[in-house]
Jmol script that loads the backbone (N, CA, C; Angstrom):
load data "model"
ATOM      1  N   MET A   1     -17.390  -9.568  20.011  1.00  0.00           N
ATOM      2  CA  MET A   1     -16.006  -9.937  19.818  1.00  0.00           C
ATOM      3  C   MET A   1     -15.133  -9.055  20.708  1.00  0.00           C
ATOM      4  N   LYS A   2     -14.038  -9.612  21.192  1.00  0.00           N
ATOM      5  CA  LYS A   2     -13.137  -8.898  22.087  1.00  0.00           C
ATOM      6  C   LYS A   2     -11.996  -8.272  21.287  1.00  0.00           C
ATOM      7  N   CYS A   3     -11.722  -6.988  21.548  1.00  0.00           N
ATOM      8  CA  CYS A   3     -10.648  -6.283  20.865  1.00  0.00           C
ATOM      9  C   CYS A   3      -9.301  -6.876  21.278  1.00  0.00           C
ATOM     10  N   PRO A   4      -8.451  -7.214  20.310  1.00  0.00           N
ATOM     11  CA  PRO A   4      -7.156  -7.795  20.639  1.00  0.00           C
ATOM     12  C   PRO A   4      -6.186  -6.794  21.269  1.00  0.00           C
ATOM     13  N   TYR A   5      -6.492  -5.496  21.172  1.00  0.00           N
ATOM     14  CA  TYR A   5      -5.584  -4.472  21.689  1.00  0.00           C
ATOM     15  C   TYR A   5      -5.994  -3.944  23.049  1.00  0.00           C
ATOM     16  N   CYS A   6      -7.272  -3.590  23.202  1.00  0.00           N
ATOM     17  CA  CYS A   6      -7.709  -2.972  24.451  1.00  0.00           C
ATOM     18  C   CYS A   6      -8.576  -3.877  25.307  1.00  0.00           C
ATOM     19  N   GLY A   7      -9.039  -5.000  24.770  1.00  0.00           N
ATOM     20  CA  GLY A   7      -9.853  -5.933  25.533  1.00  0.00           C
ATOM     21  C   GLY A   7     -11.332  -5.600  25.576  1.00  0.00           C
ATOM     22  N   SER A   8     -11.751  -4.523  24.901  1.00  0.00           N
ATOM     23  CA  SER A   8     -13.151  -4.118  24.897  1.00  0.00           C
ATOM     24  C   SER A   8     -14.037  -5.213  24.296  1.00  0.00           C
ATOM     25  N   GLU A   9     -15.178  -5.440  24.931  1.00  0.00           N
ATOM     26  CA  GLU A   9     -16.121  -6.450  24.439  1.00  0.00           C
ATOM     27  C   GLU A   9     -16.974  -5.928  23.288  1.00  0.00           C
ATOM     28  N   ASN A  10     -16.998  -4.616  23.078  1.00  0.00           N
ATOM     29  CA  ASN A  10     -17.842  -4.012  22.045  1.00  0.00           C
ATOM     30  C   ASN A  10     -17.107  -3.862  20.718  1.00  0.00           C
ATOM     31  N   PHE A  11     -16.052  -4.568  20.551  1.00  0.00           N
ATOM     32  CA  PHE A  11     -15.217  -4.469  19.358  1.00  0.00           C
ATOM     33  C   PHE A  11     -15.927  -5.092  18.158  1.00  0.00           C
ATOM     34  N   LYS A  12     -15.914  -4.363  17.030  1.00  0.00           N
ATOM     35  CA  LYS A  12     -16.469  -4.884  15.783  1.00  0.00           C
ATOM     36  C   LYS A  12     -15.374  -4.831  14.728  1.00  0.00           C
ATOM     37  N   THR A  13     -15.273  -5.860  13.947  1.00  0.00           N
ATOM     38  CA  THR A  13     -14.355  -5.803  12.822  1.00  0.00           C
ATOM     39  C   THR A  13     -15.120  -5.220  11.642  1.00  0.00           C
ATOM     40  N   LEU A  14     -14.476  -4.311  10.962  1.00  0.00           N
ATOM     41  CA  LEU A  14     -15.091  -3.699   9.799  1.00  0.00           C
ATOM     42  C   LEU A  14     -14.570  -4.382   8.548  1.00  0.00           C
ATOM     43  N   GLU A  15     -15.457  -4.633   7.641  1.00  0.00           N
ATOM     44  CA  GLU A  15     -15.036  -5.191   6.372  1.00  0.00           C
ATOM     45  C   GLU A  15     -14.856  -4.036   5.407  1.00  0.00           C
ATOM     46  N   LEU A  16     -13.635  -3.799   5.055  1.00  0.00           N
ATOM     47  CA  LEU A  16     -13.297  -2.707   4.171  1.00  0.00           C
ATOM     48  C   LEU A  16     -13.382  -3.187   2.731  1.00  0.00           C
ATOM     49  N   MET A  17     -14.049  -2.420   1.912  1.00  0.00           N
ATOM     50  CA  MET A  17     -14.190  -2.745   0.503  1.00  0.00           C
ATOM     51  C   MET A  17     -13.290  -1.815  -0.317  1.00  0.00           C
ATOM     52  N   VAL A  18     -12.849  -2.322  -1.456  1.00  0.00           N
ATOM     53  CA  VAL A  18     -11.975  -1.566  -2.347  1.00  0.00           C
ATOM     54  C   VAL A  18     -12.674  -1.384  -3.678  1.00  0.00           C
ATOM     55  N   LYS A  19     -12.805  -0.135  -4.090  1.00  0.00           N
ATOM     56  CA  LYS A  19     -13.381   0.194  -5.402  1.00  0.00           C
ATOM     57  C   LYS A  19     -12.250   0.190  -6.416  1.00  0.00           C
ATOM     58  N   LYS A  20     -12.337  -0.720  -7.384  1.00  0.00           N
ATOM     59  CA  LYS A  20     -11.305  -0.874  -8.401  1.00  0.00           C
ATOM     60  C   LYS A  20     -11.496   0.160  -9.516  1.00  0.00           C
ATOM     61  N   LYS A  21     -10.475   0.336 -10.323  1.00  0.00           N
ATOM     62  CA  LYS A  21     -10.527   1.305 -11.421  1.00  0.00           C
ATOM     63  C   LYS A  21     -11.663   1.024 -12.395  1.00  0.00           C
ATOM     64  N   ASP A  22     -11.985  -0.270 -12.584  1.00  0.00           N
ATOM     65  CA  ASP A  22     -13.040  -0.627 -13.537  1.00  0.00           C
ATOM     66  C   ASP A  22     -14.440  -0.552 -12.927  1.00  0.00           C
ATOM     67  N   GLY A  23     -14.536  -0.072 -11.670  1.00  0.00           N
ATOM     68  CA  GLY A  23     -15.837   0.102 -11.034  1.00  0.00           C
ATOM     69  C   GLY A  23     -16.259  -1.039 -10.121  1.00  0.00           C
ATOM     70  N   ARG A  24     -15.597  -2.199 -10.246  1.00  0.00           N
ATOM     71  CA  ARG A  24     -15.932  -3.324  -9.369  1.00  0.00           C
ATOM     72  C   ARG A  24     -15.490  -3.025  -7.941  1.00  0.00           C
ATOM     73  N   SER A  25     -16.112  -3.699  -6.997  1.00  0.00           N
ATOM     74  CA  SER A  25     -15.685  -3.626  -5.602  1.00  0.00           C
ATOM     75  C   SER A  25     -15.303  -5.020  -5.136  1.00  0.00           C
ATOM     76  N   GLU A  26     -14.278  -5.071  -4.295  1.00  0.00           N
ATOM     77  CA  GLU A  26     -13.868  -6.348  -3.711  1.00  0.00           C
ATOM     78  C   GLU A  26     -13.387  -6.100  -2.290  1.00  0.00           C
ATOM     79  N   ARG A  27     -13.308  -7.163  -1.515  1.00  0.00           N
ATOM     80  CA  ARG A  27     -12.833  -7.049  -0.136  1.00  0.00           C
ATOM     81  C   ARG A  27     -11.370  -6.637  -0.109  1.00  0.00           C
ATOM     82  N   PHE A  28     -11.041  -5.798   0.857  1.00  0.00           N
ATOM     83  CA  PHE A  28      -9.655  -5.427   1.079  1.00  0.00           C
ATOM     84  C   PHE A  28      -8.885  -6.679   1.473  1.00  0.00           C
ATOM     85  N   ASP A  29      -7.730  -6.877   0.844  1.00  0.00           N
ATOM     86  CA  ASP A  29      -6.911  -8.053   1.107  1.00  0.00           C
ATOM     87  C   ASP A  29      -5.477  -7.593   1.377  1.00  0.00           C
ATOM     88  N   LEU A  30      -5.082  -7.626   2.632  1.00  0.00           N
ATOM     89  CA  LEU A  30      -3.744  -7.202   3.026  1.00  0.00           C
ATOM     90  C   LEU A  30      -2.673  -8.024   2.321  1.00  0.00           C
ATOM     91  N   ASN A  31      -2.971  -9.281   2.054  1.00  0.00           N
ATOM     92  CA  ASN A  31      -1.995 -10.145   1.387  1.00  0.00           C
ATOM     93  C   ASN A  31      -1.667  -9.671  -0.026  1.00  0.00           C
ATOM     94  N   LYS A  32      -2.596  -8.990  -0.680  1.00  0.00           N
ATOM     95  CA  LYS A  32      -2.314  -8.444  -2.015  1.00  0.00           C
ATOM     96  C   LYS A  32      -1.223  -7.381  -1.928  1.00  0.00           C
ATOM     97  N   ILE A  33      -1.285  -6.575  -0.883  1.00  0.00           N
ATOM     98  CA  ILE A  33      -0.259  -5.551  -0.688  1.00  0.00           C
ATOM     99  C   ILE A  33       1.078  -6.225  -0.410  1.00  0.00           C
ATOM    100  N   VAL A  34       1.068  -7.212   0.463  1.00  0.00           N
ATOM    101  CA  VAL A  34       2.300  -7.925   0.804  1.00  0.00           C
ATOM    102  C   VAL A  34       2.924  -8.558  -0.440  1.00  0.00           C
ATOM    103  N   ARG A  35       2.107  -9.234  -1.239  1.00  0.00           N
ATOM    104  CA  ARG A  35       2.630  -9.878  -2.453  1.00  0.00           C
ATOM    105  C   ARG A  35       3.219  -8.850  -3.427  1.00  0.00           C
ATOM    106  N   GLY A  36       2.532  -7.736  -3.591  1.00  0.00           N
ATOM    107  CA  GLY A  36       3.046  -6.682  -4.472  1.00  0.00           C
ATOM    108  C   GLY A  36       4.360  -6.118  -3.964  1.00  0.00           C
ATOM    109  N   LEU A  37       4.438  -5.913  -2.663  1.00  0.00           N
ATOM    110  CA  LEU A  37       5.674  -5.388  -2.085  1.00  0.00           C
ATOM    111  C   LEU A  37       6.821  -6.390  -2.224  1.00  0.00           C
ATOM    112  N   GLN A  38       6.511  -7.656  -2.094  1.00  0.00           N
ATOM    113  CA  GLN A  38       7.547  -8.683  -2.269  1.00  0.00           C
ATOM    114  C   GLN A  38       8.164  -8.590  -3.662  1.00  0.00           C
ATOM    115  N   LYS A  39       7.319  -8.385  -4.663  1.00  0.00           N
ATOM    116  CA  LYS A  39       7.814  -8.266  -6.041  1.00  0.00           C
ATOM    117  C   LYS A  39       8.718  -7.044  -6.187  1.00  0.00           C
ATOM    118  N   GLU A  40       8.250  -5.918  -5.669  1.00  0.00           N
ATOM    119  CA  GLU A  40       8.998  -4.673  -5.825  1.00  0.00           C
ATOM    120  C   GLU A  40      10.281  -4.663  -5.002  1.00  0.00           C
ATOM    121  N   CYS A  41      10.301  -5.405  -3.914  1.00  0.00           N
ATOM    122  CA  CYS A  41      11.464  -5.432  -3.024  1.00  0.00           C
ATOM    123  C   CYS A  41      12.394  -6.617  -3.304  1.00  0.00           C
ATOM    124  N   GLU A  42      12.088  -7.368  -4.351  1.00  0.00           N
ATOM    125  CA  GLU A  42      12.925  -8.516  -4.689  1.00  0.00           C
ATOM    126  C   GLU A  42      14.363  -8.070  -4.938  1.00  0.00           C
ATOM    127  N   LYS A  43      15.297  -8.792  -4.331  1.00  0.00           N
ATOM    128  CA  LYS A  43      16.738  -8.513  -4.428  1.00  0.00           C
ATOM    129  C   LYS A  43      17.106  -7.149  -3.851  1.00  0.00           C
ATOM    130  N   ARG A  44      16.294  -6.653  -2.941  1.00  0.00           N
ATOM    131  CA  ARG A  44      16.578  -5.413  -2.222  1.00  0.00           C
ATOM    132  C   ARG A  44      16.788  -5.780  -0.750  1.00  0.00           C
ATOM    133  N   PRO A  45      17.497  -4.952  -0.006  1.00  0.00           N
ATOM    134  CA  PRO A  45      17.749  -5.256   1.409  1.00  0.00           C
ATOM    135  C   PRO A  45      16.540  -4.941   2.298  1.00  0.00           C
ATOM    136  N   VAL A  46      15.419  -5.558   1.981  1.00  0.00           N
ATOM    137  CA  VAL A  46      14.174  -5.321   2.721  1.00  0.00           C
ATOM    138  C   VAL A  46      13.686  -6.667   3.249  1.00  0.00           C
ATOM    139  N   THR A  47      13.509  -6.760   4.556  1.00  0.00           N
ATOM    140  CA  THR A  47      13.069  -8.013   5.168  1.00  0.00           C
ATOM    141  C   THR A  47      11.563  -8.191   5.035  1.00  0.00           C
ATOM    142  N   MET A  48      11.125  -9.432   5.170  1.00  0.00           N
ATOM    143  CA  MET A  48       9.685  -9.706   5.156  1.00  0.00           C
ATOM    144  C   MET A  48       9.006  -8.987   6.320  1.00  0.00           C
ATOM    145  N   GLU A  49       9.697  -8.872   7.417  1.00  0.00           N
ATOM    146  CA  GLU A  49       9.135  -8.155   8.571  1.00  0.00           C
ATOM    147  C   GLU A  49       8.822  -6.711   8.202  1.00  0.00           C
ATOM    148  N   ARG A  50       9.732  -6.058   7.505  1.00  0.00           N
ATOM    149  CA  ARG A  50       9.509  -4.660   7.090  1.00  0.00           C
ATOM    150  C   ARG A  50       8.367  -4.566   6.082  1.00  0.00           C
ATOM    151  N   ILE A  51       8.266  -5.549   5.188  1.00  0.00           N
ATOM    152  CA  ILE A  51       7.166  -5.570   4.222  1.00  0.00           C
ATOM    153  C   ILE A  51       5.834  -5.694   4.951  1.00  0.00           C
ATOM    154  N   HIS A  52       5.760  -6.582   5.911  1.00  0.00           N
ATOM    155  CA  HIS A  52       4.522  -6.749   6.683  1.00  0.00           C
ATOM    156  C   HIS A  52       4.200  -5.490   7.490  1.00  0.00           C
ATOM    157  N   GLU A  53       5.212  -4.845   8.042  1.00  0.00           N
ATOM    158  CA  GLU A  53       4.994  -3.594   8.787  1.00  0.00           C
ATOM    159  C   GLU A  53       4.421  -2.516   7.873  1.00  0.00           C
ATOM    160  N   LEU A  54       4.992  -2.392   6.675  1.00  0.00           N
ATOM    161  CA  LEU A  54       4.506  -1.391   5.729  1.00  0.00           C
ATOM    162  C   LEU A  54       3.054  -1.670   5.368  1.00  0.00           C
ATOM    163  N   ALA A  55       2.745  -2.918   5.064  1.00  0.00           N
ATOM    164  CA  ALA A  55       1.372  -3.281   4.716  1.00  0.00           C
ATOM    165  C   ALA A  55       0.425  -2.976   5.871  1.00  0.00           C
ATOM    166  N   GLU A  56       0.863  -3.234   7.080  1.00  0.00           N
ATOM    167  CA  GLU A  56       0.026  -2.964   8.246  1.00  0.00           C
ATOM    168  C   GLU A  56      -0.177  -1.466   8.445  1.00  0.00           C
ATOM    169  N   HIS A  57       0.839  -0.659   8.161  1.00  0.00           N
ATOM    170  CA  HIS A  57       0.677   0.810   8.228  1.00  0.00           C
ATOM    171  C   HIS A  57      -0.397   1.264   7.240  1.00  0.00           C
ATOM    172  N   VAL A  58      -0.361   0.694   6.052  1.00  0.00           N
ATOM    173  CA  VAL A  58      -1.361   1.042   5.029  1.00  0.00           C
ATOM    174  C   VAL A  58      -2.753   0.658   5.527  1.00  0.00           C
ATOM    175  N   ARG A  59      -2.895  -0.571   6.032  1.00  0.00           N
ATOM    176  CA  ARG A  59      -4.198  -1.029   6.535  1.00  0.00           C
ATOM    177  C   ARG A  59      -4.699  -0.121   7.652  1.00  0.00           C
ATOM    178  N   ARG A  60      -3.835   0.209   8.585  1.00  0.00           N
ATOM    179  CA  ARG A  60      -4.224   1.065   9.709  1.00  0.00           C
ATOM    180  C   ARG A  60      -4.668   2.447   9.226  1.00  0.00           C
ATOM    181  N   ASP A  61      -3.903   3.025   8.308  1.00  0.00           N
ATOM    182  CA  ASP A  61      -4.267   4.347   7.781  1.00  0.00           C
ATOM    183  C   ASP A  61      -5.622   4.305   7.070  1.00  0.00           C
ATOM    184  N   LEU A  62      -5.878   3.234   6.337  1.00  0.00           N
ATOM    185  CA  LEU A  62      -7.165   3.103   5.658  1.00  0.00           C
ATOM    186  C   LEU A  62      -8.307   2.995   6.660  1.00  0.00           C
ATOM    187  N   MET A  63      -8.108   2.217   7.698  1.00  0.00           N
ATOM    188  CA  MET A  63      -9.149   2.060   8.716  1.00  0.00           C
ATOM    189  C   MET A  63      -9.407   3.377   9.444  1.00  0.00           C
ATOM    190  N   MET A  64      -8.367   4.178   9.626  1.00  0.00           N
ATOM    191  CA  MET A  64      -8.514   5.461  10.310  1.00  0.00           C
ATOM    192  C   MET A  64      -9.333   6.455   9.490  1.00  0.00           C
ATOM    193  N   LEU A  65      -9.463   6.200   8.195  1.00  0.00           N
ATOM    194  CA  LEU A  65     -10.297   7.070   7.365  1.00  0.00           C
ATOM    195  C   LEU A  65     -11.762   6.962   7.760  1.00  0.00           C
ATOM    196  N   GLY A  66     -12.127   5.835   8.366  1.00  0.00           N
ATOM    197  CA  GLY A  66     -13.494   5.642   8.833  1.00  0.00           C
ATOM    198  C   GLY A  66     -14.501   5.384   7.725  1.00  0.00           C
ATOM    199  N   LYS A  67     -14.029   4.947   6.577  1.00  0.00           N
ATOM    200  CA  LYS A  67     -14.919   4.686   5.454  1.00  0.00           C
ATOM    201  C   LYS A  67     -15.133   3.184   5.293  1.00  0.00           C
ATOM    202  N   ASP A  68     -16.254   2.821   4.693  1.00  0.00           N
ATOM    203  CA  ASP A  68     -16.534   1.416   4.393  1.00  0.00           C
ATOM    204  C   ASP A  68     -15.853   0.974   3.106  1.00  0.00           C
ATOM    205  N   GLU A  69     -15.566   1.960   2.233  1.00  0.00           N
ATOM    206  CA  GLU A  69     -14.976   1.647   0.940  1.00  0.00           C
ATOM    207  C   GLU A  69     -13.892   2.669   0.623  1.00  0.00           C
ATOM    208  N   VAL A  70     -12.769   2.177   0.113  1.00  0.00           N
ATOM    209  CA  VAL A  70     -11.682   3.034  -0.333  1.00  0.00           C
ATOM    210  C   VAL A  70     -11.391   2.695  -1.786  1.00  0.00           C
ATOM    211  N   THR A  71     -10.673   3.566  -2.454  1.00  0.00           N
ATOM    212  CA  THR A  71     -10.324   3.293  -3.843  1.00  0.00           C
ATOM    213  C   THR A  71      -8.956   2.613  -3.915  1.00  0.00           C
ATOM    214  N   SER A  72      -8.734   1.905  -5.000  1.00  0.00           N
ATOM    215  CA  SER A  72      -7.426   1.293  -5.197  1.00  0.00           C
ATOM    216  C   SER A  72      -6.354   2.379  -5.295  1.00  0.00           C
ATOM    217  N   GLN A  73      -6.734   3.555  -5.745  1.00  0.00           N
ATOM    218  CA  GLN A  73      -5.782   4.670  -5.820  1.00  0.00           C
ATOM    219  C   GLN A  73      -5.361   5.118  -4.419  1.00  0.00           C
ATOM    220  N   GLU A  74      -6.301   5.165  -3.485  1.00  0.00           N
ATOM    221  CA  GLU A  74      -5.954   5.532  -2.110  1.00  0.00           C
ATOM    222  C   GLU A  74      -4.946   4.538  -1.531  1.00  0.00           C
ATOM    223  N   ILE A  75      -5.149   3.273  -1.841  1.00  0.00           N
ATOM    224  CA  ILE A  75      -4.234   2.242  -1.357  1.00  0.00           C
ATOM    225  C   ILE A  75      -2.859   2.433  -1.999  1.00  0.00           C
ATOM    226  N   GLY A  76      -2.835   2.595  -3.301  1.00  0.00           N
ATOM    227  CA  GLY A  76      -1.569   2.788  -4.010  1.00  0.00           C
ATOM    228  C   GLY A  76      -0.807   4.006  -3.526  1.00  0.00           C
ATOM    229  N   ASP A  77      -1.521   5.095  -3.271  1.00  0.00           N
ATOM    230  CA  ASP A  77      -0.876   6.313  -2.778  1.00  0.00           C
ATOM    231  C   ASP A  77      -0.233   6.087  -1.412  1.00  0.00           C
ATOM    232  N   LEU A  78      -0.922   5.350  -0.545  1.00  0.00           N
ATOM    233  CA  LEU A  78      -0.355   5.051   0.772  1.00  0.00           C
ATOM    234  C   LEU A  78       0.857   4.131   0.658  1.00  0.00           C
ATOM    235  N   VAL A  79       0.765   3.131  -0.206  1.00  0.00           N
ATOM    236  CA  VAL A  79       1.910   2.236  -0.409  1.00  0.00           C
ATOM    237  C   VAL A  79       3.111   3.054  -0.877  1.00  0.00           C
ATOM    238  N   MET A  80       2.896   3.954  -1.813  1.00  0.00           N
ATOM    239  CA  MET A  80       4.000   4.779  -2.314  1.00  0.00           C
ATOM    240  C   MET A  80       4.581   5.648  -1.204  1.00  0.00           C
ATOM    241  N   LYS A  81       3.735   6.218  -0.383  1.00  0.00           N
ATOM    242  CA  LYS A  81       4.194   7.077   0.715  1.00  0.00           C
ATOM    243  C   LYS A  81       5.165   6.321   1.623  1.00  0.00           C
ATOM    244  N   TYR A  82       4.797   5.128   2.018  1.00  0.00           N
ATOM    245  CA  TYR A  82       5.639   4.354   2.929  1.00  0.00           C
ATOM    246  C   TYR A  82       6.820   3.700   2.220  1.00  0.00           C
ATOM    247  N   LEU A  83       6.614   3.263   0.986  1.00  0.00           N
ATOM    248  CA  LEU A  83       7.681   2.594   0.258  1.00  0.00           C
ATOM    249  C   LEU A  83       8.825   3.549  -0.058  1.00  0.00           C
ATOM    250  N   LYS A  84       8.500   4.795  -0.317  1.00  0.00           N
ATOM    251  CA  LYS A  84       9.529   5.803  -0.606  1.00  0.00           C
ATOM    252  C   LYS A  84      10.491   5.930   0.573  1.00  0.00           C
ATOM    253  N   LYS A  85       9.969   5.833   1.786  1.00  0.00           N
ATOM    254  CA  LYS A  85      10.799   5.920   2.986  1.00  0.00           C
ATOM    255  C   LYS A  85      11.589   4.636   3.226  1.00  0.00           C
ATOM    256  N   LEU A  86      11.049   3.514   2.787  1.00  0.00           N
ATOM    257  CA  LEU A  86      11.652   2.211   3.045  1.00  0.00           C
ATOM    258  C   LEU A  86      12.792   1.891   2.078  1.00  0.00           C
ATOM    259  N   ASP A  87      12.543   2.042   0.778  1.00  0.00           N
ATOM    260  CA  ASP A  87      13.542   1.678  -0.224  1.00  0.00           C
ATOM    261  C   ASP A  87      13.229   2.424  -1.519  1.00  0.00           C
ATOM    262  N   ARG A  88      14.131   3.300  -1.911  1.00  0.00           N
ATOM    263  CA  ARG A  88      13.854   4.145  -3.074  1.00  0.00           C
ATOM    264  C   ARG A  88      13.821   3.370  -4.387  1.00  0.00           C
ATOM    265  N   VAL A  89      14.623   2.318  -4.515  1.00  0.00           N
ATOM    266  CA  VAL A  89      14.597   1.526  -5.746  1.00  0.00           C
ATOM    267  C   VAL A  89      13.258   0.795  -5.868  1.00  0.00           C
ATOM    268  N   ALA A  90      12.809   0.184  -4.768  1.00  0.00           N
ATOM    269  CA  ALA A  90      11.504  -0.488  -4.781  1.00  0.00           C
ATOM    270  C   ALA A  90      10.391   0.526  -5.058  1.00  0.00           C
ATOM    271  N   TYR A  91      10.558   1.736  -4.535  1.00  0.00           N
ATOM    272  CA  TYR A  91       9.587   2.807  -4.775  1.00  0.00           C
ATOM    273  C   TYR A  91       9.490   3.117  -6.272  1.00  0.00           C
ATOM    274  N   VAL A  92      10.633   3.232  -6.935  1.00  0.00           N
ATOM    275  CA  VAL A  92      10.636   3.527  -8.377  1.00  0.00           C
ATOM    276  C   VAL A  92      10.008   2.377  -9.149  1.00  0.00           C
ATOM    277  N   ARG A  93      10.309   1.142  -8.753  1.00  0.00           N
ATOM    278  CA  ARG A  93       9.693  -0.017  -9.409  1.00  0.00           C
ATOM    279  C   ARG A  93       8.179   0.033  -9.278  1.00  0.00           C
ATOM    280  N   PHE A  94       7.713   0.257  -8.059  1.00  0.00           N
ATOM    281  CA  PHE A  94       6.269   0.292  -7.808  1.00  0.00           C
ATOM    282  C   PHE A  94       5.623   1.430  -8.594  1.00  0.00           C
ATOM    283  N   ALA A  95       6.233   2.608  -8.523  1.00  0.00           N
ATOM    284  CA  ALA A  95       5.671   3.784  -9.194  1.00  0.00           C
ATOM    285  C   ALA A  95       5.576   3.590 -10.699  1.00  0.00           C
ATOM    286  N   SER A  96       6.557   2.920 -11.291  1.00  0.00           N
ATOM    287  CA  SER A  96       6.547   2.742 -12.736  1.00  0.00           C
ATOM    288  C   SER A  96       5.362   1.902 -13.190  1.00  0.00           C
ATOM    289  N   VAL A  97       4.960   0.946 -12.370  1.00  0.00           N
ATOM    290  CA  VAL A  97       3.797   0.118 -12.694  1.00  0.00           C
ATOM    291  C   VAL A  97       2.513   0.842 -12.290  1.00  0.00           C
ATOM    292  N   TYR A  98       2.496   1.360 -11.068  1.00  0.00           N
ATOM    293  CA  TYR A  98       1.309   2.000 -10.519  1.00  0.00           C
ATOM    294  C   TYR A  98       0.868   3.203 -11.365  1.00  0.00           C
ATOM    295  N   LYS A  99       1.843   3.971 -11.821  1.00  0.00           N
ATOM    296  CA  LYS A  99       1.520   5.167 -12.605  1.00  0.00           C
ATOM    297  C   LYS A  99       1.568   4.910 -14.112  1.00  0.00           C
ATOM    298  N   SER A 100       1.741   3.658 -14.500  1.00  0.00           N
ATOM    299  CA  SER A 100       1.736   3.246 -15.915  1.00  0.00           C
ATOM    300  C   SER A 100       2.693   4.079 -16.766  1.00  0.00           C
ATOM    301  N   PHE A 101       3.952   4.115 -16.364  1.00  0.00           N
ATOM    302  CA  PHE A 101       4.951   4.847 -17.143  1.00  0.00           C
ATOM    303  C   PHE A 101       5.047   4.275 -18.539  1.00  0.00           C
ATOM    304  N   GLU A 102       5.106   5.173 -19.523  1.00  0.00           N
ATOM    305  CA  GLU A 102       5.220   4.756 -20.904  1.00  0.00           C
ATOM    306  C   GLU A 102       6.409   5.398 -21.605  1.00  0.00           C
ATOM    307  N   GLU A 103       6.909   6.471 -21.049  1.00  0.00           N
ATOM    308  CA  GLU A 103       7.989   7.212 -21.681  1.00  0.00           C
ATOM    309  C   GLU A 103       9.169   7.356 -20.717  1.00  0.00           C
ATOM    310  N   PRO A 104      10.384   7.434 -21.247  1.00  0.00           N
ATOM    311  CA  PRO A 104      11.550   7.647 -20.388  1.00  0.00           C
ATOM    312  C   PRO A 104      11.447   8.916 -19.543  1.00  0.00           C
ATOM    313  N   LYS A 105      10.777   9.929 -20.078  1.00  0.00           N
ATOM    314  CA  LYS A 105      10.638  11.181 -19.322  1.00  0.00           C
ATOM    315  C   LYS A 105       9.847  10.970 -18.030  1.00  0.00           C
ATOM    316  N   ASP A 106       8.956   9.964 -18.022  1.00  0.00           N
ATOM    317  CA  ASP A 106       8.215   9.655 -16.793  1.00  0.00           C
ATOM    318  C   ASP A 106       9.178   9.199 -15.701  1.00  0.00           C
ATOM    319  N   PHE A 107      10.150   8.369 -16.083  1.00  0.00           N
ATOM    320  CA  PHE A 107      11.164   7.905 -15.134  1.00  0.00           C
ATOM    321  C   PHE A 107      12.051   9.052 -14.677  1.00  0.00           C
ATOM    322  N   GLU A 108      12.434   9.901 -15.632  1.00  0.00           N
ATOM    323  CA  GLU A 108      13.289  11.040 -15.301  1.00  0.00           C
ATOM    324  C   GLU A 108      12.636  11.925 -14.244  1.00  0.00           C
ATOM    325  N   LYS A 109      11.374  12.212 -14.427  1.00  0.00           N
ATOM    326  CA  LYS A 109      10.652  13.057 -13.481  1.00  0.00           C
ATOM    327  C   LYS A 109      10.610  12.401 -12.098  1.00  0.00           C
ATOM    328  N   LEU A 110      10.327  11.112 -12.048  1.00  0.00           N
ATOM    329  CA  LEU A 110      10.271  10.407 -10.776  1.00  0.00           C
ATOM    330  C   LEU A 110      11.641  10.357 -10.110  1.00  0.00           C
ATOM    331  N   LEU A 111      12.689  10.116 -10.893  1.00  0.00           N
ATOM    332  CA  LEU A 111      14.028  10.050 -10.329  1.00  0.00           C
ATOM    333  C   LEU A 111      14.453  11.393  -9.744  1.00  0.00           C
ATOM    334  N   LYS A 112      14.075  12.483 -10.396  1.00  0.00           N
ATOM    335  CA  LYS A 112      14.377  13.820  -9.843  1.00  0.00           C
ATOM    336  C   LYS A 112      13.669  13.995  -8.504  1.00  0.00           C
ATOM    337  N   GLU A 113      12.431  13.528  -8.423  1.00  0.00           N
ATOM    338  CA  GLU A 113      11.657  13.620  -7.185  1.00  0.00           C
ATOM    339  C   GLU A 113      12.320  12.786  -6.070  1.00  0.00           C
ATOM    340  N   VAL A 114      12.783  11.592  -6.406  1.00  0.00           N
ATOM    341  CA  VAL A 114      13.401  10.707  -5.426  1.00  0.00           C
ATOM    342  C   VAL A 114      14.723  11.277  -4.925  1.00  0.00           C
ATOM    343  N   LYS A 115      15.478  11.891  -5.826  1.00  0.00           N
ATOM    344  CA  LYS A 115      16.773  12.472  -5.441  1.00  0.00           C
ATOM    345  C   LYS A 115      16.600  13.677  -4.519  1.00  0.00           C
ATOM    346  N   ALA A 116      15.500  14.390  -4.658  1.00  0.00           N
ATOM    347  CA  ALA A 116      15.283  15.620  -3.878  1.00  0.00           C
ATOM    348  C   ALA A 116      15.091  15.345  -2.402  1.00  0.00           C
TER     349      ALA A 116
END
end "model"
wireframe off; spacefill off
backbone 0.3
color backbone group
């Protein structure tokens, strides 16, 4: 296969697997990240182009790890890293679900972090 970036004929696509919290593994799906970001960025001044860019940054960072399998936590951590820079409200929305907030103090702690 030919590399779309450098033209090398020795290009191989790697199939990245994701280890889920329950122990199952599934194929990495960039569209899952995009769909999740769409939900968190709903009614926010974030374009679809920016959502796709963020998802692509996550995919690229995962591929740079050089592993065949990553955890869903690694993916979530990367999404949070980039989302915090993109839109703080969407970041808080994502974090509240991703970190399973159950108490108001969880939000307070995150909001202090975002304000800093």
